[in-house]
N, C-alpha and C positions, 0 to 999 in steps of 0.2 A: 839224762845225758843226750838221748836222741832228740828231745825237744830243743835242747840248747844248740845242738848241731844244726837243726832246721832253721832256728832263728838266725844263727850266724850266716848260713847260706843265703837266707832271704836278705839280710843286711848287705851282703856282698853284691847281690843282684841289684839292689837299690843304688848302691854306690856306682856300679858299672853303668847302670842306666843314666844316672846323673852325669857321669863322666862323658858318656856318648852324647848326651844332650848338649853339654857345654862345648864339646869338640865340634859338633855340628853347627852350633851357633857361631863359633869362631870361623869355621870354614866358610859358612854362608856370608858372614860379614866381610871376610877377605875377598871372596868372590865378587861381591857387590862393589867393593872399593877398587878392585884392579881390573874388572872386566873391560873398562873403556881405555885402558892403557895400550897404546899402539906402539910397540917397540920399534918396528921398522920405520914408522913415521918420525919417531923421536931421533933415530939414527940419521935419517935423511936430513932432518932439520939441523942436527949438529954438523953434518958434512957440508951443508950449504950455507951455514951461518957466516963464513968469511966473505961470501960474495956480496959486493955492493948492490944495493937496490937499483932497479931499472937497468941492470946489465946482465948479460949472460942468461937470458930467460930460457933459451932452449936447453941450456945445461941443467937448469932446475927441472925442466920437463923430462929430460933424459934420466935424471936420478929418480924422479917419481915413477917413471915408466919402469925402471929397473926393479922397483920393489912391488910392482904388480898393477899399478894404475894404468888404465887405457887412455893414452894420450897420442893424438895423431901427429904426423909430421908437420913441421912448420909452426907448431904451437909453442907458446912460452909463457913463463910466469915472471913478473917483475920483482917478486919477493916470494919467500916460502909462505903459502897460505896456512891458515889455522884449519886443521883437518881433525875431526873428531867423530866418534861413533863407537858402537860395540860390535864385536865379532870381526869377520873378515871384510873390512871396509874397502879394501882394494877392488872388490867386485862391484862396488856401488857408485864409482865415479868414472864417467866416460866423457872425454873431451875430444872433439873432432880435430880436423886439420886447420892450420892457419888461424887458430883462436888465441887471443892474448888476454891474460888476466893480470890486472894491475895489483898494487901493493895491498897487503893487510886484508885480503878477502877471507871469508869464513865459509867452510863447507861442513854442514851437519849431515853426516852420512848414516842417519838412522834408516834411510831408504835411498833408493837410486836417485842420483843427480846425473842427467844426461844433457850434455852441452854439444851443440852441433858444430859445423864448419864455419869459419869466418866470423866468429862471435867476438865482440869487444866487451870486456867487463872492466868497469872503472874501479878506482880505489875503494876499499872498505865495503865492498858489496857483501851481503850476507845471504846465503842459501840455507833456509831452515826447513828441514823435512819433518822434524819432530814437534808434536804439540800434545795437549791433554784434552780429554773429553771433559765437559763441564760437570763438575761434581756437586755434592750437596753443599748447603750453606756453610757448614763448618770446614769445608775443604774444597774450594771451587776447582782447583787443579786436580782433576780426577785421573782416570787411567791413561797411561801414556799410549800414544798412537803416532804413526808416521806415514807420510804419503810422498810419492816420488815427485820430482821436479824435472821439467823438460824445457830446455832453451833451444829453439830451432835455429837453423842456419841463418847467419847474417844478422842476428839480433844484436842490439847495443844496449847494455845495462849501465846506467849512469852511476856516478859516485854515490856511495852510501845508500843505494837502494837495498831493500830487503825483499827477497822472494820467499813467500810463505808456502807451507806444505800443499802439495797437490796442484800447483800452478803450472800451466804451460804458456810460455811466451812464444808467440808465433813467428814464423819466418819473416825476417826483415823488420821486426817491430823494434820500437825504442822505448825504454823506460827512463823517465827523467830522473835527475839526481834527487835522492832523498825519498823516493816513492816507496810505499809499503804495498806490495802487490798481493792481494788476497784471492783474486780470480783470474781466469785465463785472459790473455791479451791476444786479440786477433792478429793475423799477419799484416804487416805493412801499416800498422797504426802506432801512434805514440800515446803513452799514458803520462799525463801531467796533472798533478793535484787530484789524483783519483779518477780523472775523466779521460776517456779515450777518443781519438779522432784519427781519420786517415792522415798519413804523413804528408801527402800532397796538399791537403787542405791546411794543415798546420804550417807548411812552408809558405803557402800563399798568404796566410794571415800574418806570418812573421815578416815577410817582405813588405806587405802593406804597412805594417807598423813602422818599419825602418824608413820608409819613404816619407813619413810625415815630418 
């Protein structure tokens, strides 16, 4: 009788352990699925959805400011950008004063993105802070990592440029349309086709070409 009771108790322990293991798997799965859902950003997007593109940019900035993003006075957004990341992403985006962001831009807030004063950002620019370490042959996208991005005062980022993790674009620099920027760009230079040169030299070459 005692042996039967012990067996029954042991079976109950196994069942309880299996139940806890199943519950933990469900909880972990749901956590992984919902960790990147940003309720305040979703609500802001719904609120701003009726606004026509290229209008009321400072209103968009005010709404994003109200949910915690740091956006300076005189700055605006021509449409609601795509903003994503995990955790408290409102601490990871800072936009200075008199900066304008065109339509359909992407902000990957896995790390800090700091944009200075007087910056111009063209349509569909992507700021990507997240990447992966190079893994083994059977899975090259290894462990996730993220690095901050800094855009200094007065810079101009052209249409569909992509700013990659860890990049600093210097004060007054220009990034040509379609560029993929993997390394720092010095102040007052322009990056075209992966090559950089001082803006004054580029302007001189451009003027010389147009005079032909």
